[in-house]
N, C-alpha and C positions, 0 to 999 in steps of 0.2 A: 485763547488758543482753541482750534477747530477742536468738535466736540468727539470727530475720530482717532483725534490723538489722545485723551484723554483714556487713563487707566479704568477699565472695566473690573478690579477682581474686588471683591467684597469679602473674600477670603482672609485668612492670615496669612499674610506675603511669606514667599518662600524663601526671602533671604533673611527674612527677621521672625518667625512664625510664633515668636514671643507677643508680637501686639497682636490687639484684639481683632486689627482688619488692614490691608495695604494702604485704603484712605488714612487710617490714623496713623500708621509710619510716616507716610509723606508729609503728613499734617504738621507730624512733630519734628521732623526733618527739618522743613522749614524753618520754624521758628528755633528751634534748639540748636542748630549747626550755625544759623547766621544773627543769632542774638538780636534779631530784628523787631519791632513793634511795628504791628498791622490790623489794618480795621481788616472784618471778617469778606469782602469783597478782592481785597487786595490777596487774602489767605488763600481765600477759594483758586484763584487766576492761578496763582505761585503752584499750589501744591495740586491742579488740575482736576478739582474737586467741585460739584455742584454746590451752589450757595446753600441749599439746603443740608445736604449731608455736613458742610463745615459747619455750620451754627449746631448741628447737633454733637459734633463729635468736640468742639469748643465745649459746648457745654460741659459735657461728660467730664474732660479733661480739667477744666475750673472747678467741677466738684472736689477733683482726685486732687485737687491740689500740684497739681504740674505749672497748670497755666494761670495766670492773673490776668483781669482785663479792668478798664476804667472808659469810661466816655468822655469824647472830645466831643462838642458839641451835638451832631448827629452820628456821628462816628462810634462806633462800638471796635478799641483798639486791644489787643491781645499779645503776648511776651509770656516767656518764659518766666515761670515764679524762681527767683533768683535765691530763696528763701529754702526751697522745696529740695529736703536730700533726697530726693528720686530724681532731681534734674542729671545730677552729673553722670551717675551712671546710667542712665538714658541718655543721652550725648554720646557719651562713650560707645553704645551697644550700636547706636544710629549711623553713629561716623563710620562705621566698619561695613553694616550692612546697606547702609543707603545714601551714605556720605560722598559717594563718585558725582552725583546729580548734581549735589546741591554746592559742592566744594570746587567741578569743574566750572560749569557756570560763574561761579565767582571770577575763576584763576585766568581762565580765557576768554571771559567776556571784557578782561581789563587790557587786552592784546590786539593791536591793530593788523589788519588784512585778512582777519577771519569772518566769513559770512554765514559759515554751517556747522556744528558740531554737534555729532550724535553717538551714542554708545551703540556697538553692537557685539556678536560672541555670547558666550554662556552668559554672562551677569547682567545683559540686558533679556536676554530669552526668561532669566528669573524671572526678573521685574515684569516682563511681561506677564507671567505665570506660566510656563512653558516647565513643566517638570524636568528636571535630571540631577547631576552630582551638582556639589557646593562650587561657584565657579572658585579659580585658583587667582585668578587678574581679571583686568580690566580692559577692553579693549576700545579706544575710542578713535571716532573718525574726524577731523580737521580740513575743513575744505576751504579755501581760500589760498590767500598769498604772503602767510604771515612769517616772522621771524622763525624757523624752523627750532633754533636754540631757544628761544623765549617758548615757545611749546614746551619741549624738551623738559626743560626746569621748571615749568607750571606742573606738568605732569608728575614728575618724581615730588615736587610738594605733596601734590594730592596722596599720592602712594605711599608718602609717611604719613601722613595721618590715617589712611584707611588701610596700612598696615598689607595692601596688595599690591603687586606691580601695576603699574599704568600704562597703556603700550599707545602712544598715540600713532596712527597713523594719518599724514600730511598732505594731499594731495590740491592740486588747481582743477577747478570746475571739467578743462579739459579734460584733464588729466581720470579723474573723476566719471567720464561719460565713455570713456573708453570701453570696449567690451574685453572685458578677461572673465575667467574661472570666478578668481576669488570676487572680482566687483559683484558678478550676477548673484553669487550667496549670498554678499551681506545684502542687496537690496530686495533679496526673497525673502530675508531671515528678520526676525523681529529685532526692532530699532527703538531705542528710548533718544525722544529729541534731547538737546540740551540748549542752542543756542541757533534762530534763526530757523529756516524754512528746509525741509529734507531735500537736499537736492533732484532729487527724482520728481518733486512734485511739480 
C-alpha cells in the first residue's frame, strides 16, 4: 500500500486508548480478529506498518505471551497465542474498537461487483487521529455494482460483532463522481481505505 495511505499516529489510538500505540492496536487486530498466521512481511502490509515497526511490536507481544512465533524456512510466522488468557478479552475489545476495518474487509471482499470500499465519518476521523466524541456508528462507502442486499447483510453481521450500527452507502462510479454537498464533504474528510483504490485517486 502506498506510504501516504499508511497510518502515521504513534500515540495511543483514540478508539482504544488502552493500547500502547495505534500501530500495536492495528497489528493485534490483524492477528487476533482473523486468526491468521502471517509472516512479518505480510503482517506489516496488512497492518499498514513499516517492517521495522512490525518487528519491534511483534517482539514485545511475543515476550508478553500474547503472540507466538515459529520459523518456517526463512520466514518467521506469528499468530495469536491460543493458550494465553489475555487473548480472548483483547479480541473482544479490538472487535469493538478496530474491528470494522478487518471484518468489513473480509465480509465485503467476498461480494462480487465491489471495486472500492472505505470508511468515512466520525469513526474514520477517530482512526485518523482527529479528536472528537466517541463515534456511535460506522459509515462505509461501497463503490461498484454489487448486490445491495448482500452488502446490507454483510454490514448487519459486522454491526452485531462490533456492537455499533454499520451504515453502508452503495454507489456506482458515476454516482460517486457526481457533485453534491454530501459527496464533496466525504471526499474532503478523513477516510480509511478498506478495499481497492480510493475512487478519486
